[in-house]
C-alpha positions in Angstrom: -38.2 69.7 -50.1 -42.3 69.9 -49.8 -44.2 68.8 -52.7 -46.1 71.8 -54.0 -49.8 72.2 -54.1 -49.8 71.5 -57.6 -47.7 68.4 -58.1 -49.9 66.8 -55.2 -52.7 67.2 -57.6 -51.1 66.1 -60.7 -49.9 62.7 -59.0 -53.3 62.3 -57.0 -55.1 62.2 -60.7 -52.5 60.1 -62.0 -53.0 57.6 -59.6 -56.6 57.3 -60.0 -56.0 56.0 -63.6 -55.9 52.3 -64.2 -52.9 52.5 -65.9 -50.9 53.2 -62.9 -49.9 50.6 -59.9 -52.1 49.4 -57.5 -49.6 49.9 -54.4 -47.9 53.3 -54.0 -44.9 54.1 -52.5 -43.7 57.9 -51.9 -40.2 59.0 -50.1 -39.3 62.2 -49.3 -35.3 63.1 -48.1 -37.0 65.4 -45.6 -33.0 65.5 -44.0 -30.7 63.8 -46.5 -27.7 65.2 -44.5 -28.7 63.2 -41.8 -29.8 59.8 -43.7 -33.0 60.6 -42.8 -36.0 60.0 -45.1 -40.1 59.7 -44.9 -41.8 56.8 -46.3 -45.4 56.5 -47.2 -47.2 53.6 -49.1 -51.1 53.5 -49.9 -52.7 49.6 -50.4 -55.5 49.2 -52.3 -58.7 48.4 -50.2 -58.5 45.5 -47.7 -61.5 43.4 -47.1 -60.1 41.5 -43.8 -60.0 43.0 -40.6 -56.2 42.2 -39.7 -53.6 43.9 -42.2 -50.0 42.7 -42.2 -47.4 44.8 -43.5 -43.4 43.7 -43.2 -40.2 44.7 -43.8 -37.6 42.0 -45.0 -35.5 41.0 -42.3 -32.7 39.8 -45.4 -31.7 41.1 -48.7 -31.0 39.3 -51.6 -27.6 38.7 -52.3 -26.1 38.3 -48.6 -27.9 35.3 -47.0 -27.7 36.8 -43.8 -30.5 38.1 -41.1 -30.1 41.6 -40.8 -31.7 44.1 -38.1 -33.4 46.2 -41.3 -36.2 47.2 -39.3 -34.3 48.9 -36.1 -34.3 52.0 -39.4 -37.9 52.4 -39.0 -39.4 55.2 -36.3 -42.6 57.0 -36.0 -44.9 54.4 -37.6 -48.4 55.1 -38.2 -51.2 53.6 -40.1 -54.3 55.4 -41.6 -57.3 54.5 -43.6 -58.9 56.0 -46.9 -60.3 58.9 -44.7 -57.0 59.7 -42.9 -58.1 58.5 -39.5 -55.4 57.0 -37.4 -55.7 52.9 -37.2 -54.5 50.9 -34.0 -51.4 49.0 -35.0 -49.3 46.5 -32.8 -45.6 45.1 -34.0 -45.9 41.1 -34.0 -42.3 40.4 -35.3 -39.0 42.0 -35.8 -39.7 43.1 -39.5 -43.8 42.8 -39.1 -46.6 45.1 -38.0 -50.3 44.0 -37.6 -53.0 46.8 -38.3 -56.2 46.5 -37.1 -59.4 47.6 -39.2 -63.1 47.7 -38.4 -64.0 47.9 -42.3 -62.7 47.6 -45.6 -60.8 50.5 -46.7 -57.5 51.5 -48.5 -54.4 51.7 -46.0 -51.7 54.2 -46.2 -48.5 53.4 -43.8 -46.0 55.9 -43.2 -42.7 55.8 -40.9 -38.9 57.3 -40.6 -36.4 55.9 -41.9 -32.7 56.1 -40.8 -30.3 55.4 -43.9 -27.0 55.0 -43.2 -25.6 51.3 -44.2 -23.7 51.9 -47.2 -21.7 49.2 -46.8 -24.6 46.8 -46.4 -26.0 48.0 -50.0 -28.9 48.2 -48.5 -29.7 52.1 -47.8 -27.8 55.1 -47.5 -29.1 58.6 -48.0 -26.7 61.7 -47.7 -26.3 65.3 -49.5 -25.2 64.1 -52.5 -27.2 60.6 -53.1 -29.8 58.0 -52.0 -28.9 54.1 -52.4 -32.4 52.8 -52.0 -32.7 48.9 -51.8 -36.7 48.0 -51.2 -35.5 45.4 -48.7 -34.4 48.2 -46.5 -37.0 50.6 -47.5 -40.1 49.8 -48.5 -42.7 47.8 -46.5 -44.9 45.4 -48.6 -48.1 43.6 -47.4 -47.9 39.5 -48.5 -51.9 40.1 -49.4 -50.3 42.3 -52.7 -46.9 41.3 -53.0 -47.5 40.3 -56.4 -49.8 43.7 -57.6 -48.3 46.6 -59.4 -45.9 48.9 -57.7 -45.3 52.5 -58.0 -42.6 54.6 -56.8 -42.2 59.1 -56.3 -39.3 60.1 -55.2 -39.3 63.5 -54.0 -35.5 64.8 -54.4 -33.3 67.8 -54.6 -33.6 69.7 -58.0 -30.5 69.2 -59.3 -30.6 64.9 -58.3 -30.8 62.6 -61.1 -32.3 59.0 -60.6 -31.8 55.9 -62.0 -33.0 51.8 -61.1 -33.7 48.7 -63.5 -37.3 49.7 -63.2 -38.9 51.3 -65.9 -39.3 55.1 -65.5 -42.8 56.3 -64.6 -44.3 59.3 -65.7 -43.3 62.0 -63.7 -39.7 62.5 -63.2 -38.1 60.6 -60.5 -40.5 57.9 -60.5 -40.6 54.0 -61.4 -43.0 51.3 -61.8 -42.6 47.4 -61.4 -44.9 44.7 -61.8 -44.6 43.5 -58.5 -43.0 43.8 -55.0 -40.3 41.2 -56.1 -39.3 43.1 -59.2 -39.0 46.3 -57.0 -36.8 44.7 -54.1 -34.9 43.2 -56.6 -34.3 46.5 -58.4 -32.5 49.3 -56.2 -32.3 53.0 -56.9 -29.8 55.4 -57.4 -30.7 59.2 -57.1 -28.0 62.2 -56.7 -25.9 63.8 -58.5 -23.5 61.2 -60.3 -21.9 60.7 -63.7 -24.0 58.9 -66.1 -23.0 57.1 -69.2 -25.3 55.1 -71.9 -24.1 52.6 -74.5 -25.5 49.9 -76.2 -24.0 46.1 -77.1 -25.1 43.0 -78.9 -28.6 45.0 -78.8 -29.2 45.7 -75.5 -29.1 48.8 -73.7 -26.5 49.5 -70.8 -26.2 52.5 -68.5 -23.1 53.1 -65.9 -24.1 55.5 -62.9 -21.0 56.6 -60.6 -21.8 58.3 -57.6 -18.4 59.9 -56.2 -15.5 61.3 -57.7 -12.3 58.7 -58.2 -9.6 57.9 -60.8 -11.7 55.9 -62.7 -11.8 55.8 -66.4 -15.4 55.4 -67.4 -14.4 55.4 -71.5 -12.4 52.6 -70.9 -14.9 51.0 -68.3 -17.6 51.2 -71.4 -15.1 49.3 -73.8 -14.7 46.8 -71.5 -18.3 46.1 -70.3 -19.0 46.1 -73.4 -16.5 43.2 -74.6 -18.0 41.6 -71.6 -21.7 41.5 -72.7 -20.9 39.7 -76.0 -19.4 36.5 -74.0 -22.9 35.7 -73.2 -23.1 33.2 -75.9 -20.4 31.6 -74.0 -22.7 30.0 -71.7 -26.2 31.0 -72.0 -26.7 32.2 -75.8 -29.1 34.9 -75.0 -29.9 37.5 -72.4 -32.9 37.7 -69.8 -32.8 41.7 -70.2 -33.0 44.4 -72.7 -31.6 47.0 -70.1 -28.9 46.7 -67.4 -27.6 48.9 -65.2 -24.1 49.4 -63.5 -24.6 51.5 -60.2 -20.7 52.3 -58.9 -20.1 54.0 -55.7 -16.7 55.7 -55.7 -16.4 56.3 -51.7 -14.5 55.5 -48.5 -15.3 52.7 -46.0 -17.2 50.5 -48.4 -16.6 47.8 -50.9 -18.1 44.8 -52.3 -21.4 44.0 -54.9 -24.7 43.1 -55.0 -26.4 41.5 -57.9 -30.4 42.4 -58.8 -32.8 41.5 -61.7 -31.1 43.6 -64.5 -28.7 45.7 -62.1 -26.2 45.7 -60.0 -24.4 48.1 -57.5 -20.6 48.1 -56.8 -18.6 50.0 -53.9 -15.1 50.6 -54.1 -12.3 53.1 -52.7 -12.4 56.3 -54.9 -9.0 56.1 -55.5 -9.0 52.1 -56.4 -9.4 51.6 -60.3 -6.4 53.2 -62.0 -4.0 50.4 -60.8 -4.1 47.2 -62.9 -4.6 45.4 -59.8 -6.7 47.3 -58.7 -9.0 48.1 -62.2 -8.9 43.7 -62.5 -10.6 43.5 -58.9 -13.4 46.1 -60.1 -14.2 45.1 -63.6 -13.8 41.3 -62.1 -16.5 42.1 -59.7 -18.8 43.8 -62.5 -18.1 40.3 -64.0 -19.6 38.4 -61.3 -22.4 40.6 -61.0 -23.4 40.4 -64.7 -23.3 36.7 -64.5 -25.4 36.8 -61.9 -28.2 38.0 -64.0 -28.6 34.5 -65.2 -27.1 32.3 -62.5 -29.0 33.6 -59.5 -31.5 35.8 -61.0 -32.7 34.0 -64.0 -32.1 30.7 -62.2 -31.5 29.8 -58.9 -32.0 26.8 -56.2 -35.5 25.8 -55.8 -34.5 26.9 -51.9 -34.3 30.5 -53.0 -37.6 30.2 -55.0 -39.8 32.3 -54.4 -37.7 34.3 -52.0 -39.1 34.3 -48.4 -38.4 37.8 -47.0 -39.1 37.0 -43.8 -36.8 33.6 -43.1 -33.9 32.5 -44.2 -33.9 30.7 -47.4 -32.2 27.1 -47.1 -30.4 25.6 -49.8 -27.4 23.3 -50.2 -26.7 25.0 -53.5 -25.3 28.4 -52.5 -22.1 27.1 -53.6 -23.6 26.6 -57.6 -25.3 30.3 -57.2 -22.2 31.9 -55.8 -19.1 29.8 -56.2 -19.9 29.2 -60.1 -20.0 32.6 -60.8 -16.9 33.3 -59.4 -15.5 30.7 -61.9 -17.2 32.1 -64.5 -15.9 35.5 -64.3 -12.5 35.4 -65.2 -13.2 33.0 -67.9 -15.7 35.4 -69.8 -13.0 38.3 -69.3 -10.4 36.0 -70.3 -12.2 35.4 -73.5 -13.1 39.0 -73.9 -9.8 40.0 -74.1 -10.3 42.0 -71.1 -8.1 39.7 -68.5 -4.9 38.5 -69.9 -3.8 34.7 -69.7 -1.1 35.9 -67.4 -3.4 37.7 -65.1 -6.2 34.9 -65.1 -3.6 32.3 -64.2 -2.3 34.4 -61.4 -6.1 34.6 -60.2 -6.2 30.9 -60.3 -3.1 30.3 -58.5 -3.9 32.1 -55.5 -7.2 30.4 -55.3 -5.3 27.1 -55.0 -2.7 28.1 -52.7 -5.3 29.9 -50.6 -7.0 26.3 -50.6 -4.7 24.5 -49.4 -3.7 26.8 -46.3 -6.9 26.6 -45.2 -7.5 24.0 -42.7 -11.4 24.1 -42.5 -11.2 22.2 -46.5 -10.7 19.0 -44.1 -13.8 19.3 -42.1 -16.8 21.0 -44.0 -18.7 20.2 -47.1 -19.1 23.0 -49.6 -23.3 21.7 -49.5 -23.0 22.0 -45.8 -21.2 25.2 -45.9 -24.0 26.0 -48.2 -26.5 25.6 -46.0 -25.2 27.2 -43.1 -24.4 30.3 -44.8 -27.0 32.0 -42.7 -25.6 31.5 -39.9 -21.7 31.6 -40.8 -19.3 33.6 -39.0 -15.4 34.4 -40.0 -12.4 34.7 -38.5 -9.9 31.8 -36.8 -12.8 29.6 -36.4 -14.1 29.9 -40.0 -10.5 28.9 -41.3 -10.1 26.0 -39.4 -13.3 24.3 -39.5 -15.2 25.9 -42.6 -15.3 26.4 -46.3 -16.1 29.8 -48.0 -19.2 29.1 -50.6 -17.4 31.5 -52.9 -13.7 30.3 -52.8 -14.6 26.8 -52.5 -17.4 26.9 -54.9 -15.1 28.1 -57.2 -13.2 24.9 -57.3 -15.7 22.5 -57.1 -16.9 24.2 -60.3 -13.5 23.7 -61.7 -13.4 20.0 -60.3 -16.9 19.3 -61.8 -15.7 21.1 -65.1 -12.9 19.1 -65.7 -14.9 15.5 -65.0 -17.1 16.7 -67.5 -14.9 17.4 -70.3 -13.1 14.1 -69.9 -16.1 12.1 -69.7 -17.7 13.6 -72.9 -14.2 13.4 -74.8 -14.6 17.6 -75.0 -17.9 17.6 -76.0 -19.3 19.3 -73.2 -18.3 21.2 -70.2 -20.0 23.0 -67.1 -21.0 25.7 -69.2 -23.5 23.2 -70.7 -24.9 22.7 -67.4 -25.5 26.0 -66.4 -27.0 26.8 -70.2 -29.5 23.9 -69.4 -30.4 25.2 -66.2 -30.9 28.8 -67.9 -33.2 27.0 -70.6 -35.3 25.1 -68.3 -35.0 26.0 -64.7 -36.0 29.4 -64.9 -37.8 31.2 -62.2 -40.6 30.8 -60.5 -39.3 27.3 -61.1 -36.2 26.3 -58.8 -33.4 23.7 -59.5 -32.5 20.6 -57.1 -29.4 18.9 -56.7 -31.3 15.9 -58.5 -32.0 18.0 -61.2 -28.7 19.1 -61.5 -27.4 15.0 -61.7 -30.0 15.0 -64.3 -28.5 17.3 -66.5 -24.9 16.2 -65.9 -26.0 12.4 -66.5 -27.7 13.6 -69.9 -24.7 15.2 -71.0 -22.2 12.4 -70.5 -24.0 9.6 -70.1 -22.8 8.7 -66.5 -24.3 8.7 -62.6 -22.6 11.5 -60.8 -24.5 10.7 -57.7 -21.0 9.2 -56.7 -18.6 12.1 -57.7 -21.4 14.2 -55.6 -21.2 12.4 -52.7 -17.0 12.6 -52.8 -16.8 15.8 -53.4 -20.0 18.0 -52.8 -21.4 16.2 -50.0 -17.9 15.4 -48.2 -15.2 17.6 -47.9 -13.6 17.9 -51.0 -9.7 16.7 -51.5 -8.2 17.7 -55.2 -4.8 16.6 -56.2 -4.1 20.0 -58.2 -0.7 18.8 -60.1 -2.8 15.6 -61.2 -6.3 18.0 -62.3 -4.5 20.3 -63.9 -2.2 18.6 -65.7 -4.9 17.5 -68.0 -5.2 20.7 -69.4 -1.4 21.0 -69.6 -0.7 23.2 -66.8 2.7 22.3 -64.6 2.4 23.9 -60.9 5.7 25.6 -59.6 7.2 28.0 -56.6 9.4 29.2 -59.2 13.1 28.3 -59.8 14.2 31.0 -56.7 11.7 29.3 -54.2 13.5 27.8 -51.0 12.1 25.9 -48.0 11.6 28.5 -45.3 10.4 28.4 -41.7 6.7 28.3 -40.7 4.7 29.0 -37.5 1.4 28.6 -38.6 -0.1 31.9 -37.1 -0.8 35.3 -38.5 -1.0 38.7 -36.6 -4.3 40.9 -36.5 -4.9 43.6 -39.3 -4.8 45.9 -36.8 -2.1 48.4 -37.3 0.5 47.8 -35.1 -0.9 44.9 -32.8 0.9 41.8 -32.0 -2.5 40.0 -31.2 -2.9 36.7 -33.1 -5.6 37.0 -35.2 -5.2 32.9 -36.7 -3.6 30.5 -35.3 -4.0 27.7 -38.2 -5.0 24.3 -37.1 -2.5 21.4 -36.4 -0.1 24.0 -37.4 3.3 24.9 -35.6 1.7 27.3 -33.1 -1.3 25.3 -32.8 0.8 22.3 -31.8 2.4 24.2 -29.1 -0.9 25.5 -27.3 -0.7 29.0 -29.2 -4.5 30.4 -29.9 -6.0 33.4 -31.8 -6.1 36.3 -29.4 -2.8 35.6 -28.1 -0.6 38.7 -27.6 3.3 37.9 -29.0 5.7 39.9 -26.5 9.5 38.3 -27.7 10.9 35.4 -29.4 14.0 33.8 -28.0 14.0 36.5 -25.2 14.2 39.4 -27.6 11.0 41.8 -27.9 9.4 41.8 -31.5 7.3 44.0 -33.5 4.7 43.9 -35.4 6.3 45.1 -38.6 9.2 42.4 -37.8 7.2 39.5 -37.0 7.5 37.9 -40.6 11.2 38.7 -40.6 12.1 37.2 -37.3 10.5 34.3 -38.1 12.4 34.3 -41.0 15.6 34.6 -39.1 15.4 30.6 -38.2 15.1 27.4 -40.4 12.6 25.0 -40.9 12.6 22.8 -37.8 14.2 25.0 -35.1 12.9 25.1 -32.0 11.9 28.7 -30.9 10.8 29.9 -27.3 7.6 32.2 -27.8 7.1 35.0 -25.1 3.0 36.0 -25.0 0.3 37.0 -23.0 -2.6 34.6 -22.9 -5.5 35.3 -21.0 -3.4 38.7 -19.5 -0.8 36.2 -18.4 2.9 35.8 -19.0 3.1 32.6 -21.0 6.2 31.1 -22.6 6.1 28.4 -24.9 8.8 25.9 -27.3 7.6 26.1 -30.9 9.1 23.9 -33.5 9.0 25.7 -36.6 7.2 23.8 -39.7 8.3 24.6 -43.1 6.4 26.1 -46.3 7.9 27.1 -49.9 9.5 30.9 -50.2 7.5 32.8 -53.2 3.9 32.6 -54.6 2.8 29.4 -56.3 2.5 30.0 -60.6 0.6 28.2 -63.1 2.8 27.4 -66.5 2.4 25.3 -69.4 4.1 21.8 -69.7 6.7 22.1 -72.1 5.5 18.8 -73.3 2.1 19.1 -73.5 0.2 16.8 -75.8 -1.9 17.8 -78.3 -5.0 16.4 -76.2 -3.7 18.5 -73.5 -3.6 21.5 -75.9 -7.4 20.9 -77.0 -8.4 20.3 -73.5 -7.3 23.4 -72.6 -9.0 24.9 -75.3 -12.5 23.3 -74.7 -11.7 24.7 -71.2 -11.3 27.9 -71.9 -11.6 29.2 -75.2 -8.7 30.2 -76.1 -5.8 29.3 -77.9 -2.9 27.5 -76.0 -0.8 30.9 -74.7 2.4 29.0 -74.0 5.3 28.7 -75.8 7.8 25.9 -76.3 9.5 26.2 -72.9 6.2 26.4 -71.1 6.0 30.3 -71.0 3.3 32.4 -71.6 3.7 34.7 -74.7 4.5 38.6 -73.9 0.9 39.7 -74.7 -0.6 36.7 -73.2 
């Protein structure tokens, strides 16, 4: 859609006023069905002979370098008279423009936007999601200057962002590029809800059809908002926008300054387990508004958009957020106690099946997140900042509760970080340890060395017993055979995706990438693999035939053992008053178990 001459004149008049931004962005969705847009940005007068513009090489919330600049084509730079300026590419996300005299500079480029799952940029005939890190170039020289964004979109589209709206339709303004980059835009055909909670305004924007119930979501998000008092006490925003993509082929979420984008398959909202995944994600991203956006480790302050931002505290930024997400939903009555303990049990069980917990510390995982990989190597030699960070937060919470005789918890640590270390300040390990000592009177440096700087080894039965919880695999559980190898997720494949370090298959010399053909001389199928293993008992020796490096190989494998069923957390039927008090200080709810240790029906 081409702008009319009148709209151009209006824009020119408005942009010439002092009330408008100094850096002006325009984006035209010229061929939305082909994921293409035209972007231009006009910078104020430049005095130097060399002028540098950048496109970030990563986006906030995803601690990995991304090839964002590959979406840029037809780059050009012009002076205030429209004369072409010479330029050269100086880095993957950097262009250098040569100037012969002071002038305003307008940079234009074609943008390809088809990275929906990366939550950076996506344009099609129905919408555009625009995260500035993958869309809008900036100049370090003008990073702190006010900005405006004008969208040229189809008439039926509506545009939303955490930024303030501009004078014209589909326009936004921000006090700096840092606010722009942390305020993505969702524009298109969408479902929109507005609601208020605790004196703050909220918006819920759904792009895509699906089996979601917006009224239920609004009710639960309203309840979630009320739990802010449990940790921080107040809000760093007046308005918050939940952007939800109900789509296919993409899932995940990213936090922003006063908004979030959540992606889930379009029919993954109705079933309770699916809904818990959604509302848990919403809680996680909402918590990030404080933990990461309002306060964050000093290695992330200020953001360096062109390089890795190193810190050993990503486990606090991400793992602690995961730790609090279920607690706030439990306090709000959105999640039941049964659902909360099922989630905790899964996390404990997953940790125990992860050989990497014996190798890597959570501090090392945080520093290494920028170069981390998944797969067989990761599970055998690494820990995840989210899952391990959750359990580190749990251990630290329990230690603090115990050391302060229930007067203080890990929530108080985050309240202090919010009060004393808001951006543009950043906090260091020494700052966290200082807060811990101030709350408990105890030096936490030894605890930190043992549990953060070193691979953490938790005695979960002993730890959870402090809150009156008992670990169990259920009365029907039994010992069953365990091979220690997992098939690829590819449908029908007998390729081994993971072989657990020091497990039975590992000891037999089987490695990830091998293809299983037969067990004891009989063909095995992907669908029947687990059942075939269960035909044997722990301790039995079986012969496995497989392809390894395209050669037939036969190995003897001595099966190990594991408990059948899933881990369950129950209440101790003989829990003391002290354990029940610990439980309430930890989760903020009354003891939900009966005298047999079973959860009440509604819990």
